[in-house]
C-alpha positions, 0 to 999 in steps of 0.5 A, spaced: 499 500 499 502 506 497 501 513 501 505 517 497 500 523 497 499 524 504 504 529 506 505 532 513 505 540 513 509 543 519 506 549 521 511 554 525 506 557 529 505 549 532 512 549 534 513 551 541 519 557 542 524 552 545 524 547 539 523 552 533 531 554 532 533 547 531 527 545 526 529 543 519 522 542 516 521 550 517 525 555 513 529 561 517 524 566 514 518 562 518 522 562 524 524 568 524 516 571 524 514 565 529 519 569 533 516 575 532 509 573 533 511 569 540 515 575 542 509 580 541 504 575 544 509 575 551 509 582 551 501 583 550 501 577 556 506 583 560 500 588 559 494 585 559 496 582 567 498 589 569 491 592 566 487 587 570 491 589 576 488 596 576 480 593 576 476 595 583 475 589 588 468 588 590 464 583 593 463 580 586 469 579 585 473 572 586 481 572 589 480 564 589 485 560 586 481 558 581 480 565 578 486 566 578 488 561 574 482 562 569 484 570 569 491 567 567 488 562 561 484 568 559 490 573 558 494 568 555 489 566 550 487 573 549 494 575 547 495 569 543 489 571 538 491 578 538 499 577 536 496 571 531 491 577 527 497 582 526 493 588 528 498 590 533 504 590 528 510 590 532 511 582 530 511 585 523 516 591 524 520 586 529 521 580 523 522 586 518 529 588 523 531 580 525 530 578 517 536 583 515 540 578 518 538 572 514 541 570 508 539 574 502 536 568 498 532 566 505 529 573 506 524 572 499 522 566 501 
């Protein structure tokens, strides 16, 4: 049985940051783009976490461990979605600057 038609396609977004540099399945340009996106997401997480600290405490807010975990998960997902959308633009600028260090043939691929 020959299954030559099935090819696995690796997306840079599916690879954890620590495994990105050593992965040979993606190009250097894709690595730089994903690095910029993930850096933007880290900064967004910090901004969103700090923004939540200014909320007023009331009898309706819960400071339990469960609520804290939920808030952290919400911040993480929100930061990832914002960075994936590309609307902030920091990732694009960072990628543009980092791409200058790539060999010329890698920049255009």
